C-alpha positions as CSV (number, residue, x, y, z in Angstrom):
1,M,0.4,-15.6,-5.4
2,G,-2.2,-18.3,-4.7
3,D,0.1,-19.9,-2.1
4,C,0.9,-16.6,-0.3
5,F,-2.6,-15.2,0.2
6,D,-6.2,-15.9,1.0
7,F,-8.8,-13.9,-0.8
8,L,-11.4,-12.1,1.4
9,Q,-14.7,-10.6,0.4
10,N,-15.2,-6.9,-0.4
11,N,-18.4,-4.9,-0.3
12,T,-19.8,-2.9,-3.3
13,L,-21.0,0.3,-1.5
14,S,-20.8,3.5,-3.4
15,R,-19.5,6.8,-1.9
16,A,-23.1,7.9,-1.5
17,E,-23.8,4.9,0.8
18,L,-20.9,5.7,3.2
19,S,-20.6,8.1,6.1
20,A,-17.8,10.6,6.5
21,E,-18.2,10.9,10.3
22,T,-19.2,7.7,12.1
23,G,-20.6,4.2,11.5
24,A,-20.4,0.5,12.3
25,A,-17.1,-0.1,10.5
26,L,-14.4,1.6,8.5
27,N,-14.5,1.2,4.7
28,V,-11.5,1.1,2.3
29,H,-12.6,2.5,-1.0
30,Y,-10.7,1.9,-4.2
31,G,-10.6,5.6,-5.1
32,D,-8.8,6.4,-1.8
33,I,-6.2,3.7,-2.5
34,L,-5.5,5.2,-5.9
35,I,-5.3,8.8,-4.8
36,K,-5.2,9.3,-1.0
37,Y,-3.6,6.4,0.8
38,G,0.0,5.4,0.7
39,E,1.6,1.9,0.6
40,Y,1.3,1.5,4.3
41,L,-2.1,2.6,5.6
42,D,-2.0,3.4,9.3
43,V,-5.8,3.4,10.0
44,S,-5.3,5.1,13.4
45,S,-3.9,8.3,11.8
46,E,-5.9,8.4,8.6
47,Q,-9.4,10.0,8.0
48,M,-11.6,7.3,6.5
49,A,-15.2,6.7,5.5
50,Y,-17.6,4.5,7.5
51,I,-20.2,1.9,6.7
52,P,-23.3,3.2,8.6
53,D,-25.4,0.0,8.6
54,Q,-24.5,-2.7,11.1
55,E,-26.5,-5.3,9.1
56,I,-24.2,-4.8,6.1
57,V,-21.1,-5.1,8.4
58,D,-22.4,-8.4,9.8
59,K,-22.5,-9.9,6.4
60,F,-18.7,-9.6,6.2
61,K,-17.8,-11.1,9.6
62,G,-15.5,-13.6,7.9
63,S,-13.7,-10.8,5.9
64,Q,-13.1,-8.1,8.4
65,L,-9.6,-6.7,7.9
66,A,-6.6,-7.3,10.1
67,D,-3.2,-5.6,10.3
68,G,-1.0,-6.8,7.5
69,D,-3.8,-7.4,5.0
70,I,-3.3,-6.0,1.5
71,I,-6.1,-4.1,-0.3
72,M,-5.6,-3.8,-4.0
73,A,-7.6,-1.5,-6.3
74,D,-8.8,-3.6,-9.2
75,T,-10.1,-0.7,-11.4
76,A,-8.7,2.6,-12.6
77,E,-8.6,4.8,-15.7
78,D,-5.0,3.8,-16.5
79,E,-2.2,1.4,-15.6
80,T,-2.3,2.3,-11.9
81,V,-4.7,-0.6,-11.5
82,G,-3.3,-2.9,-8.8
83,K,-2.1,-0.1,-6.5
84,C,-2.1,-1.5,-3.0
85,S,-2.3,-0.4,0.6
86,E,-1.2,-2.5,3.5
87,I,-3.5,-2.2,6.6
88,A,-2.0,-1.2,9.9
89,G,-3.0,0.4,13.2
90,L,-6.5,-1.1,13.5
91,Q,-6.3,-1.2,17.3
92,G,-9.6,-3.1,17.6
93,E,-11.4,-1.1,14.9
94,T,-13.6,-3.0,12.4
95,A,-12.7,-2.4,8.8
96,I,-14.0,-3.9,5.5
97,S,-12.6,-3.7,2.0
98,G,-14.8,-1.7,-0.3
99,L,-15.9,-1.1,-3.9
100,H,-13.5,-2.3,-6.7
101,T,-11.0,-3.7,-4.3
102,I,-9.4,-7.1,-3.9
103,P,-8.6,-7.8,-0.2
104,L,-5.7,-10.2,0.4
105,R,-4.7,-11.9,3.7
106,P,-1.1,-13.2,3.8
107,A,-1.1,-17.0,4.5
108,K,2.2,-16.5,6.4
109,K,3.6,-13.7,8.6
110,F,5.4,-10.9,6.8
111,A,7.2,-7.9,8.5
112,P,5.0,-4.7,8.7
113,G,5.4,-2.6,5.6
114,F,7.2,-5.2,3.5
115,L,4.3,-6.3,1.3
116,G,2.8,-2.8,1.0
117,Y,6.0,-1.5,-0.5
118,Y,6.9,-4.6,-2.5
119,M,3.5,-4.9,-4.2
120,N,3.6,-1.3,-5.3
121,S,7.1,-1.7,-6.8
122,G,7.8,-2.4,-10.4
123,A,9.1,-5.8,-9.5
124,Y,5.5,-6.9,-8.7
125,H,3.2,-4.3,-10.5
126,D,4.8,-4.9,-13.9
127,Q,3.4,-8.5,-13.8
128,L,-0.1,-7.0,-13.8
129,L,0.4,-5.0,-17.0
130,P,-0.4,-7.8,-19.5
131,L,-3.3,-8.9,-17.2
132,M,-5.2,-5.6,-17.4
133,Q,-8.4,-5.4,-19.5
134,G,-10.5,-2.6,-20.7
135,I,-10.2,0.6,-22.8
136,K,-11.7,3.6,-21.0
137,V,-11.6,1.8,-17.7
138,T,-8.9,-0.7,-16.9
139,S,-9.3,-3.6,-14.5
140,V,-7.6,-6.8,-13.3
141,S,-9.4,-9.9,-11.9
142,K,-8.8,-12.1,-8.9
143,N,-8.2,-15.1,-11.1
144,A,-5.6,-13.2,-13.1
145,I,-3.5,-12.1,-10.1
146,K,-3.5,-15.6,-8.8
147,N,-0.8,-16.4,-11.4
148,T,1.5,-13.6,-10.4
149,D,4.7,-14.2,-8.4
150,I,5.6,-12.8,-5.0
151,S,9.4,-12.6,-4.2
152,Y,10.5,-12.1,-0.6
153,P,13.5,-12.8,1.6
154,V,13.0,-15.8,3.9
155,D,14.8,-14.1,6.7
156,I,12.2,-12.0,8.6
157,T,15.0,-9.6,9.7
158,E,15.6,-8.5,6.1
159,Q,11.9,-7.9,5.7
160,V,11.8,-5.8,8.8
161,A,14.8,-3.7,7.5
162,I,13.1,-3.1,4.2
163,G,9.7,-2.3,5.7
164,Q,11.1,0.1,8.3
165,Y,13.4,1.7,5.8
166,F,10.5,2.9,3.6
167,I,8.1,3.6,6.5
168,R,10.6,5.9,8.1
169,L,11.5,7.4,4.7
170,D,7.9,8.3,4.0
171,N,7.5,9.7,7.5
172,L,10.5,11.9,6.8
173,I,8.9,13.1,3.6
174,A,5.8,14.1,5.5
175,L,8.0,16.0,7.9
176,H,9.9,17.6,5.0
177,Q,6.6,18.8,3.5
178,R,5.9,20.7,6.7
179,E,9.4,22.0,7.2
180,P,11.0,22.2,3.7
181,S,13.9,24.5,4.7
182,N,16.2,22.0,6.3
183,K,16.7,19.1,3.9
184,S,20.3,18.3,5.0
185,V,19.3,17.8,8.7
186,L,16.4,15.6,7.7
187,L,18.6,13.4,5.4
188,H,21.2,13.1,8.2
189,T,18.5,12.1,10.7
190,L,17.1,9.3,8.5
191,K,20.5,8.1,7.4
192,S,21.6,7.6,11.0
193,S,18.4,5.9,12.0
194,V,17.9,3.4,9.1
195,S,20.5,0.8,8.3
196,H,21.0,0.0,4.6
197,K,23.5,-2.7,5.1
198,N,20.9,-5.5,5.5
199,L,19.5,-4.9,2.0
200,D,21.2,-7.0,-0.7
201,E,21.6,-5.6,-4.2
202,Y,18.7,-7.5,-5.6
203,L,16.2,-6.4,-3.0
204,Y,17.5,-2.8,-3.1
205,A,17.1,-2.6,-6.8
206,T,13.6,-4.1,-6.5
207,F,12.5,-1.5,-4.0
208,V,14.1,1.4,-5.7
209,S,11.7,0.6,-8.6
210,L,8.9,2.0,-6.3
211,Y,9.9,5.4,-7.6
212,S,9.3,4.8,-11.3
213,P,7.4,7.5,-13.2
214,L,4.2,5.4,-13.1
215,F,3.7,6.0,-9.4
216,Y,4.3,9.8,-9.6
217,A,0.7,10.0,-10.7
218,T,-0.8,7.7,-8.0
219,Q,0.9,8.9,-4.8
220,K,-0.5,11.7,-2.7
221,R,3.0,13.1,-2.6
222,S,4.1,15.8,-5.0
223,R,6.9,15.3,-7.6
224,D,9.2,17.4,-5.5
225,Q,8.6,15.2,-2.5
226,L,9.3,12.1,-4.5
227,R,12.4,13.7,-6.0
228,F,13.6,14.3,-2.4
229,R,13.0,10.6,-1.7
230,D,14.9,9.6,-4.9
231,N,17.8,11.9,-3.9
232,Y,18.0,10.1,-0.6
233,V,18.0,6.7,-2.2
234,S,20.9,7.8,-4.4
235,I,22.9,8.9,-1.4
236,L,22.7,5.5,0.1
237,A,23.3,3.6,-3.1
C-alpha cells in the first residue's frame, strides 16, 4: 500500500466537540463510517457533522480531503476494523478526517468508486485480520496497513466499469427500499444499464466478496436489501 497512497492527518475531535448543523468544515467520524456511510460517500447528499472552530480547521490545511480520498476506520468492537468510505461530491466543501480514522490519498488516479468498493471487499479486508490488535476494542495501525497489497486493473476503463457497476447497484438498492413491490422491473433496469462484460473472472470474484457475512453487520442496508443485491449478482454471473 505504501506505493499507492499518501497518509494524511486526522483530527481527534469527539462527538461532543462537533456541530450537527453548521461549521467551518465537514468532519468524517469513524463511527459514521462503521454504521452510517457506505463504500462510496457522496458528501453532497449525506448529512454530516461539522467542525465549528476555524482555528482547528486551519491546523489541517495540508490534510483537507479531496474527491477520491479513502477514509478508513482504525478502531471498532469487532473485525469490522478497516471499513472504508471513498469521498466524493465535495464540490468545494472543506472536509477533514476525524477521530479514529486513517485518511489515505491515492498516489495515482483511480476511477470513482473503484477503491471504495475494493477496499471493503474480502480481497483487501482479509489482509487486515492478522494485523488487528486488542480484545474488547480492536484496532489497526498506519504502520501495519502499509504492508498490505492493493490489486487493481491497469486499464482505467475496467476500473470505471467496476466502480459504476456497484455505485448504480447501490443506488438501485436505495430505490428498492422505497419501492419494494417491483423487484423485476428494477433488476431489468440495472441489467440494461450496467455492462458486466468488462469484468474478468478474477475481478468479478474479488468484488462479489463484498457481500460476505462480515459486512452484513457493518452496512446501513438491511439483510433483505443485501440479499436483493446478492440475487442480482447471481443473475449476472
